C-alpha positions in Angstrom: -0.1 0.2 -0.5 1.4 3.5 -1.1 1.4 5.6 2.0 0.5 9.1 2.0 1.0 11.7 4.8 -1.2 15.1 5.1 0.2 17.8 7.4 -2.2 20.0 9.0 -2.0 23.5 11.1 -5.0 25.4 10.9 -8.7 24.5 11.6 -8.9 26.7 7.6 -6.2 24.6 6.0 -8.1 20.8 7.3 -11.1 21.9 5.5 -9.5 22.5 2.6 -7.6 18.7 2.6 -10.8 17.3 4.5 -12.6 15.3 1.3 -8.5 14.9 0.0 -8.1 12.6 3.3 -11.8 11.3 2.6 -10.7 10.2 -0.5 -7.6 8.4 0.3 -8.8 7.1 3.6 -11.6 5.0 1.6 -8.9 3.7 -1.0 -7.9 0.3 -0.2 -4.7 0.7 -2.0 -4.1 4.0 0.3 -2.7 4.4 3.7 -3.6 8.0 4.9 -1.4 9.0 7.7 -2.4 12.2 9.3 -0.1 14.6 11.2 -1.3 17.0 13.0 0.2 20.4 14.5 0.0 24.3 15.1 -3.1 25.6 15.9 -5.2 22.7 16.4 -3.1 21.5 19.5 -3.1 24.8 20.7 -6.4 25.4 23.7 -5.9 29.6 22.8 -7.4 28.3 19.5 -9.8 25.7 19.9 -7.7 22.6 20.2 -9.3 22.1 16.8 -7.5 18.3 16.7 -10.9 17.0 18.2 -13.2 17.4 15.4 -10.5 16.0 13.2 -11.2 12.9 15.3 -14.8 13.9 15.9 -14.8 13.6 11.4 -13.7 9.7 12.2 -9.5 10.5 11.0 -7.2 9.0 13.0 -4.3 10.9 13.7 -0.9 9.7 13.2 1.7 12.3 14.7 1.0 15.2 16.1 4.0 17.6 16.1 3.7 20.3 19.0 5.7 23.7 17.5 3.4 26.4 18.2 5.2 28.8 21.1 2.9 31.1 23.2 4.0 34.1 21.1 3.2 36.1 17.8 6.2 37.8 17.4 8.4 37.2 14.6 11.3 35.8 16.8 8.3 33.4 18.7 7.3 32.1 14.9 10.7 32.0 13.8 11.5 29.2 17.3 8.2 27.4 15.9 9.3 26.8 12.8 12.5 25.5 14.2 10.6 23.3 16.6 8.4 22.5 13.7 11.5 21.2 12.0 12.8 18.4 14.8 9.1 17.1 15.5 8.7 16.6 11.7 12.0 14.6 11.6 11.1 12.3 14.2 7.5 11.8 13.1 8.2 11.3 9.4 11.5 8.8 10.2 8.9 6.9 12.1 6.0 7.4 9.6 7.9 6.4 6.5 5.5 8.1 3.8 6.0 7.5 0.5 4.5 11.3 -0.5 3.8 13.8 2.0 0.9 16.4 0.9 1.4 20.1 1.9 -1.1 23.2 1.3 0.0 26.9 1.1 1.8 28.8 2.4 1.5 28.5 6.5 5.1 28.1 8.5 4.1 24.9 9.8 3.8 23.5 6.1 7.7 25.3 5.5 8.7 23.6 8.7 7.4 19.9 7.4 9.0 20.5 3.9 12.1 21.1 5.4 12.0 17.9 6.7 10.7 15.8 4.1 13.1 17.2 2.0 16.4 16.4 3.8 14.2 12.8 4.5 14.1 12.0 0.6 10.4 11.9 0.8 8.6 13.5 -1.9 6.4 16.3 -1.5 2.9 17.1 -2.9 1.9 21.1 -3.0 -1.5 22.1 -3.3 -2.4 25.7 -4.5 1.2 26.7 -5.3 2.0 29.6 -7.7 -0.4 32.0 -5.6 0.5 35.6 -4.6 0.1 37.6 -1.3 2.1 40.0 -1.6 1.4 42.0 1.7 2.2 38.3 3.9 5.3 36.2 4.3 3.5 33.8 3.7 4.2 34.5 -0.1 8.1 33.9 -0.2 7.1 30.4 1.9 4.8 29.5 -0.8 7.4 29.7 -3.5 10.1 27.8 -1.3 7.7 25.0 -0.7 7.3 25.1 -4.3 10.8 24.7 -5.1 11.3 21.4 -2.4 8.1 19.8 -4.0 7.8 17.2 -6.8 4.0 17.5 -7.7 2.0 20.5 -7.8 -1.7 20.9 -8.1 -2.4 24.4 -8.5 -5.8 26.2 -7.8 -6.2 28.3 -11.6 -4.2 28.2 -14.9 -2.0 31.5 -13.8 -1.0 30.0 -11.6 0.4 26.5 -13.5 1.9 29.0 -15.0 3.9 30.4 -12.5 4.8 27.4 -10.9 6.7 26.4 -14.3 8.0 30.0 -14.6 9.6 28.5 -11.2 11.1 26.2 -12.9 9.2 23.0 -12.3 8.1 20.2 -15.0 4.9 21.4 -16.9 4.0 17.5 -16.6 3.9 17.7 -12.8 2.5 20.8 -12.5 -1.6 20.1 -12.4 -4.3 22.4 -12.4 -7.4 21.0 -11.2 -9.3 23.8 -9.3 -9.8 24.5 -5.6 -10.2 22.1 -3.2 -12.3 24.3 -1.1 -15.2 24.8 -3.4 -15.9 20.9 -3.0 -17.3 21.9 0.6 -19.9 24.2 -1.2 -21.1 21.1 -3.2 -20.5 18.3 -1.0 -21.1 19.5 2.3 -25.2 19.8 3.0 -25.3 23.6 4.1 -27.1 24.5 7.8 -30.7 26.6 7.3 -30.7 30.4 9.3 -32.6 28.4 12.0 -30.8 25.7 12.1 -27.3 27.8 12.0 -28.8 30.5 14.7 -29.2 27.6 16.9 -26.0 25.7 16.5 -23.6 29.0 17.4 -26.1 30.3 19.8 -26.3 34.1 17.8 -29.7 35.1 16.0 -29.0 36.7 12.7 -30.6 39.6 12.0 -31.7 40.8 8.7 -28.4 42.2 7.7 -25.9 40.3 8.6 -22.0 40.6 7.7 -19.3 37.7 8.3 -16.0 38.8 9.3 -12.0 36.8 9.0 -9.4 39.1 9.9 -5.4 38.2 9.6 -2.6 39.8 10.2 -0.8 41.2 7.5 2.4 40.2 8.3 4.9 42.6 6.0 3.0 45.7 7.4 5.9 46.8 9.9 3.4 49.6 11.2 1.3 46.8 12.8 -2.0 45.8 13.1 -3.7 47.9 15.9 -4.5 51.1 13.8 -6.1 48.7 10.9 -8.3 46.4 13.6 -9.3 49.7 15.5 -10.3 51.3 11.8 -12.5 48.1 10.3 -14.1 48.6 14.2 -15.5 52.2 13.6 -16.2 51.2 10.4 -18.8 48.7 11.6 -20.1 51.1 14.0 -21.7 52.9 11.2 -23.8 49.5 10.6 -25.9 49.1 13.7 -28.6 47.2 12.6 -26.2 44.4 10.9 -25.5 41.2 13.2 -22.0 40.6 13.1 -20.1 37.0 13.4 -16.3 37.2 13.8 -14.1 34.2 13.2 -10.4 34.2 15.0 -7.3 35.3 13.7 -4.3 33.5 13.0 -1.8 32.4 14.9 0.8 34.6 12.9 2.7 37.8 14.3 0.3 40.4 15.9 -2.2 37.9 15.6 -3.2 38.4 19.6 -3.6 41.9 19.3 -6.1 41.4 16.5 -8.3 38.7 18.9 -8.1 41.2 22.0 -9.2 43.8 20.2 -11.9 42.0 18.3 -13.4 40.2 22.2 -13.5 44.0 23.6 -15.6 45.1 20.7 -18.0 42.1 21.3 -18.3 42.5 24.9 -19.7 46.4 25.1 -22.1 45.1 22.1 -23.0 41.3 22.7 -26.7 41.9 21.2 -25.4 42.2 18.2 -22.0 40.2 17.8 -20.1 37.4 18.4 -17.1 35.8 18.2 -15.8 32.2 17.5 -12.5 30.6 17.6 -13.7 28.3 15.0 -16.8 27.2 13.6 -15.5 24.7 11.3 -16.5 24.4 7.8 -20.2 23.4 7.8 -21.0 26.7 9.9 -18.3 28.6 8.5 -19.6 28.2 4.9 -23.4 28.6 5.9 -22.5 31.5 7.7 -22.0 32.7 4.1 -24.9 31.3 2.8 -26.3 33.0 5.0 -24.0 36.3 5.0 -25.0 39.8 3.1 -21.5 40.6 3.1 -18.2 38.8 3.8 -15.6 41.5 5.1 -12.0 40.6 6.2 -8.9 39.7 4.3 -8.8 36.4 4.1 -8.1 33.7 1.1 -11.8 32.2 1.9 -12.7 35.4 0.5 -11.5 35.2 -2.8 -11.6 31.4 -3.2 -14.6 30.7 -2.1 -17.1 33.3 -1.0 -17.4 34.3 -5.4 -18.8 30.9 -5.8 -22.1 31.9 -3.4 -22.7 34.8 -5.4 -22.0 37.1 -2.8 -19.7 40.6 -2.2 -16.6 40.4 -0.7 -15.0 43.2 0.8 -11.7 42.9 0.8 -9.7 44.9 3.3 -5.2 46.2 2.6 -3.3 44.7 0.9 -2.6 40.7 2.5 -4.4 39.5 -1.0 -3.2 41.5 -3.2 -1.9 39.9 -6.4 -4.2 37.1 -6.0 -7.2 36.7 -9.0 -10.5 38.5 -8.0 -13.8 38.0 -9.2 -16.2 41.1 -9.9 -17.8 40.3 -6.3 -14.9 41.0 -4.6 -14.9 44.6 -3.4 -11.2 46.3 -2.6 -10.9 48.9 0.0 -8.1 50.6 2.1 -7.1 49.7 5.5 -9.4 53.1 6.7 -12.4 54.0 8.1 -14.2 55.8 5.4 -12.6 53.1 2.6 -14.6 50.1 4.2 -17.9 52.2 4.8 -17.9 53.3 1.4 -16.9 49.6 -0.2 -19.4 47.6 2.9 -22.2 50.7 1.3 -21.0 49.8 -2.2 -21.5 46.2 -1.4 -25.3 46.4 -0.4 -26.0 49.2 -3.0 -28.6 47.5 -6.0 -26.5 47.9 -8.9 -23.8 46.0 -7.3 -26.2 43.4 -5.8 -27.9 42.9 -9.7 -23.9 42.6 -10.9 -23.0 39.7 -8.2 -26.1 37.5 -10.8 -23.6 37.0 -13.0 -20.1 36.4 -11.4 -18.2 33.2 -11.8 -15.9 31.6 -10.1 -12.1 31.6 -10.8 -10.9 28.8 -9.5 -13.0 26.2 -10.9 -16.4 23.7 -10.1 -14.8 21.6 -7.4 -14.2 17.0 -8.0 -11.0 18.0 -7.0 -9.7 15.8 -4.5 -10.5 12.7 -6.5 -8.0 13.9 -9.3 -5.6 14.7 -6.4 -5.9 11.0 -4.9 -5.9 9.5 -8.4 -2.8 11.2 -9.3 -0.6 10.3 -6.3 -1.9 6.5 -6.4 -0.6 6.1 -10.0 2.3 8.4 -9.8 5.9 7.2 -10.6 8.3 7.5 -7.4 11.2 6.1 -9.2 14.0 8.8 -9.9 11.7 11.7 -9.0 13.8 13.2 -6.3 16.3 14.2 -8.6 14.3 17.2 -10.7 16.1 19.2 -13.2 15.3 23.2 -13.5 13.0 23.3 -16.5 13.7 26.9 -18.6 10.9 28.7 -20.3 11.7 28.9 -24.0 13.3 32.7 -24.5 10.7 34.8 -26.9 11.8 35.3 -30.1 
């Protein structure tokens, strides 16, 4: 049996990997090995490894690497601990292929350990650009350490090839996150209200705001600007989800918690909604606000507007349903009003996803199952032909 190991370190990442894990687990010719790390193991972020177990997956290894610090030195030290932990876990599991997704520092640690252990890496969501984040060079670094690439759109496929990767190992199957929309039975509004113990009104905002890790001025003022903007919409029910464990993440969470405590009747804050409740919240929200990749990739498939704040997602492919704005109060207020306007609401009906239509995980699983691994570690740099 071919052993496929998958690493997950965050709630969002797990949601994107869920169906691939499911497909591998169901295949009698494959063995799923699951390595859980990062935020999943932290009480501060809800111990979400328990959700993975409740979903019926066996966790083979837990790699403790997340220090109780969101400073730059703290994140750097976490990466170092991760490399050490993954070295031991991979030595015990000895997978045939390691699957990594995206651009998190946890995945960077795993990639380094796998590279030295001579384990082929399959990388999902390479070739993308997030110019406001340290994740940008992390993503491309993982690409260069990887051997198989599953990208979410054709421009990203071209970019991975531009990085020197062999074209026949760079596959555009689309974004795995869109599968959750088609394969999960999303909650009706009453069910969601009961599940999150919060009543959604006639106007609903869903907000996920993460650190902009290349912003040297810090995140405090940007978050205060967002909260001041939200005060202009007194009739809105507002759901906040917790920020990532990146530099300044705690500042964001503390400011949001204070705001929610001052406005308990119309706001709620959750460590983790999980994929089902999060996607159900998108379904029933009027606007998704913040700087999360979900607002760029998944939300357009719902034909809902995204107010994308600041530079965090700059460089990605944006559908016409996305309104970008600066991280100041008036710009955010103007973007929300535009999203609620009748002309923009009409425009949403013609929006199409730029990241495929789902049905991704079976294709990835089948490829990993049949991929030839002989000499795969001996990569050649693919040079683009010079234009005449």
